[in-house]
C-alpha positions in Angstrom: 116.3 69.5 109.1 112.6 69.3 109.2 112.5 67.4 112.6 114.7 70.3 114.1 112.3 73.0 113.0 109.2 71.6 114.8 107.1 74.3 116.5 107.5 74.3 120.3 107.7 77.9 121.1 108.5 81.2 119.4 111.6 81.6 121.2 112.9 78.4 119.9 111.8 79.3 116.3 113.9 82.7 116.4 117.0 80.7 117.1 116.5 78.7 113.8 115.1 81.5 111.8 118.0 81.4 109.3 117.5 77.7 108.8 113.9 78.2 108.2 114.4 81.0 105.6 117.1 78.5 104.0 114.4 75.9 104.0 112.0 78.1 102.3 114.3 79.1 99.4 115.6 75.5 99.0 112.0 74.3 98.8 111.3 76.8 96.2 114.3 75.8 94.1 113.2 72.2 94.3 109.6 72.8 93.6 108.4 71.5 97.0 105.2 73.3 97.9 105.0 71.5 101.3 108.4 72.6 102.3 107.6 76.2 101.3 104.3 76.0 103.4 106.2 74.7 106.4 108.8 77.5 106.4 106.3 80.2 105.8 104.0 78.9 108.7 107.0 79.0 111.1 108.1 82.4 109.8 104.7 83.9 110.4 104.7 82.5 114.1 108.1 84.0 114.6 107.0 87.4 113.1 103.8 87.5 115.2 106.0 86.7 118.3 108.3 89.6 117.4 105.4 92.0 116.9 103.7 91.0 120.2 106.9 91.7 122.0 107.5 95.0 120.1 110.6 94.0 118.4 110.1 96.1 115.1 113.6 95.4 113.7 113.3 91.7 114.0 109.8 91.6 112.7 110.8 93.7 109.7 113.6 91.1 108.8 111.1 88.2 109.0 108.6 90.0 106.9 111.4 90.7 104.3 112.1 86.9 104.3 108.4 86.0 103.8 108.2 88.5 100.9 111.3 87.2 99.2 110.1 83.6 99.5 106.8 84.6 98.0 108.5 86.4 95.2 110.7 83.5 94.5 107.8 81.2 94.5 105.9 83.4 92.0 108.9 83.4 89.7 108.9 79.7 89.7 105.2 79.5 88.9 104.4 77.9 92.4 100.8 79.4 92.9 100.0 77.7 96.2 103.4 78.8 97.7 102.9 82.4 96.5 99.4 82.4 98.0 100.7 81.1 101.2 103.2 84.0 101.4 100.3 86.4 101.0 98.3 84.7 103.7 101.3 84.9 106.0 101.7 88.6 105.4 97.9 89.1 106.0 98.4 87.5 109.5 101.4 89.9 110.2 99.4 92.8 108.9 96.6 92.0 111.4 99.1 91.8 114.2 101.0 95.1 113.2 97.8 96.9 112.9 96.7 95.9 116.4 100.1 96.9 117.8 99.9 100.3 115.9 103.3 99.7 114.3 103.0 102.0 111.3 106.5 101.2 109.7 105.8 97.5 109.9 102.3 97.9 108.4 103.6 99.9 105.5 106.3 97.3 104.9 103.7 94.5 104.8 101.5 96.4 102.5 104.4 97.0 100.0 105.2 93.4 100.2 101.7 92.4 98.8 102.4 94.8 95.9 105.9 93.2 95.4 104.5 89.6 95.2 101.4 90.6 93.2 103.7 92.5 90.7 105.8 89.4 90.0 102.8 87.1 89.9 101.1 89.5 87.1 104.3 89.4 85.2 104.3 85.4 85.4 100.6 85.5 84.3 99.6 84.1 87.7 96.2 85.6 87.6 94.8 84.1 90.9 97.8 85.3 93.0 97.8 88.7 91.3 94.1 89.1 92.0 94.5 88.0 95.7 97.2 90.6 96.3 95.2 93.3 94.7 92.1 92.5 96.6 93.9 92.4 100.1 95.4 95.8 99.2 92.0 97.2 98.2 90.5 96.1 101.4 93.3 97.4 103.3 93.3 100.7 101.5 89.7 101.4 102.3 90.3 100.6 105.9 93.4 102.9 106.1 91.7 105.9 104.4 88.7 105.5 106.7 91.0 105.6 109.7 92.9 108.7 108.3 96.1 106.5 108.0 97.7 108.5 105.2 101.1 106.7 104.9 99.4 103.2 104.9 97.0 104.3 102.2 99.9 105.6 100.1 101.6 102.2 100.5 98.4 100.5 99.3 98.2 103.0 96.2 101.9 102.1 95.4 101.2 98.3 95.6 98.0 98.4 93.6 99.6 100.6 90.9 102.6 98.4 90.5 100.4 95.3 90.1 98.2 97.3 87.6 101.2 98.3 85.5 102.4 94.8 85.5 98.9 93.6 84.4 98.7 96.2 81.7 102.0 95.1 80.0 100.8 91.5 79.7 99.5 90.6 76.3 97.1 88.1 77.5 93.3 89.1 77.7 92.8 86.7 80.7 94.5 89.3 82.9 92.3 92.1 82.1 90.1 91.4 85.0 93.0 92.2 87.3 93.5 95.5 85.6 89.9 96.3 86.3 90.3 95.3 89.9 93.3 97.6 90.4 91.5 100.4 88.8 88.5 99.9 90.8 90.3 99.6 94.1 92.3 102.8 93.4 89.3 104.6 92.5 87.4 103.7 95.6 90.4 104.5 97.8 91.1 107.8 95.9 87.4 108.9 96.5 87.7 108.0 100.3 91.1 109.9 100.6 89.4 113.0 99.0 86.4 112.6 101.5 88.8 112.3 104.3 90.9 115.2 103.2 94.1 113.0 102.9 95.5 115.2 100.1 98.9 113.4 99.8 97.1 110.0 99.5 94.7 111.4 96.9 97.5 112.8 94.9 99.4 109.5 95.3 96.4 107.5 94.0 96.2 109.6 91.1 99.9 109.3 90.3 99.5 105.5 90.3 96.5 105.6 88.0 98.4 107.9 85.6 101.3 105.6 85.5 98.9 102.6 84.9 97.4 104.6 82.1 100.8 105.1 80.5 101.4 101.4 80.6 98.0 100.7 79.1 98.6 103.2 76.4 101.9 101.5 75.4 99.8 98.3 74.7 96.9 100.4 73.2 94.5 99.2 75.8 91.7 101.7 75.0 89.1 100.2 77.4 91.6 100.2 80.4 92.7 103.8 79.7 89.2 105.0 79.4 88.4 103.4 82.8 91.4 105.0 84.3 90.3 108.5 83.0 86.8 108.1 84.4 88.3 107.0 87.8 90.6 110.1 88.0 87.5 112.3 87.2 85.5 110.7 89.9 88.3 111.3 92.5 88.8 114.9 91.2 85.1 115.6 91.9 85.5 114.6 95.5 88.7 116.5 95.8 87.0 119.6 94.5 84.4 119.3 97.1 87.1 119.3 99.8 89.0 122.2 98.2 92.1 119.9 97.7 94.1 122.0 95.2 97.1 119.8 94.7 94.8 116.8 94.2 92.7 118.7 91.6 95.7 119.9 89.8 97.2 116.4 89.6 93.9 115.0 88.3 94.0 117.7 85.5 97.6 116.9 84.8 96.9 113.2 84.5 93.8 113.8 82.3 95.9 116.1 80.2 98.6 113.5 79.7 96.0 110.8 78.8 94.3 113.0 76.3 97.5 114.2 74.6 98.8 110.5 74.4 95.6 108.8 73.4 95.2 111.4 70.5 98.7 110.5 69.3 97.7 106.8 69.3 94.3 107.3 67.8 92.5 106.1 70.8 89.5 108.4 69.9 87.0 107.5 72.4 89.4 107.6 75.3 90.7 110.9 74.1 87.1 112.4 73.9 86.5 111.1 77.4 89.5 112.7 78.9 88.8 115.9 77.0 85.3 116.1 78.3 86.6 115.6 81.9 89.1 118.2 81.4 86.5 120.8 80.3 85.1 120.6 83.9 88.3 122.2 85.1 87.9 125.4 83.0 85.6 126.9 85.6 87.9 126.2 88.5 90.3 128.7 89.8 93.3 126.4 90.3 96.8 127.9 90.0 99.3 125.7 88.3 102.1 127.3 90.4 105.5 126.3 91.3 104.6 125.4 94.9 101.8 123.1 93.6 104.2 121.4 91.2 107.0 121.0 93.9 104.4 119.5 96.2 103.2 116.9 93.7 106.8 116.0 92.7 107.7 115.6 96.3 104.8 113.2 96.8 106.0 111.3 93.7 109.5 111.1 94.9 108.4 109.9 98.3 106.4 107.1 96.7 109.3 106.2 94.4 111.6 106.0 97.5 109.2 103.8 99.4 108.7 101.4 96.6 112.5 101.1 96.0 113.3 100.6 99.6 110.7 97.8 99.8 111.9 95.8 96.7 
């Protein structure tokens, strides 16, 4: 099979794409890193060819195949293969960004989150860290360029990786939790500064979900860092008069404070309470319109993630 899949031209590759995908999954099942790498390299060339020709539907199919191979590799504990999948997606991200194909870019960003989440669940620290780092860098770039949907996709991916890390019982993964929190915090502050209110709300929603996962495991330090990050984003949102973002920050901190009090995480509860006190002087109306807007953002993010899985 391998001889029939040699790279001669992108057009030739596209004719054998299904065979390449089959090679990738077969290689994963047999634990053959070289076969997975070969399949991913060819699929990357096919995908970049599609993107260069403006063939979004075909490119999306190829991206999904790379993501699924990467997820399968992570499940099997094949670190090199999972990293190769992330590197392949990085190349496609660069190409889709250059071609200004938003839907493809969002699909790729969510794919990083999907592979990183599986990697975290399999305690593959390096793979999860790489996925989170790529997302963090991409999120900063997207926010600076006022690309709100892409920034939201990054927030979803980082949040899903962070939640998976928080649910792990092994302390070696704690560094990845810190990376996810730090990246989300930086992106959240940028979204507030750039007046990307939906993205700012989205970042805080993912931080709140991460906090919930961490509280289940009694990870006091992680929850405290999340509360601090939410408060930092809130300060930037306040400067830009982003009412929904400020309201969501207050809601997240209130949830953290209530739950940490119940779990006797005293330091974290005190930190959240102090942060909440700064809201008392703000004239933010916790009205039905605000709540509906936040819930609409939450549902949009949930739909994006489900559609990408």
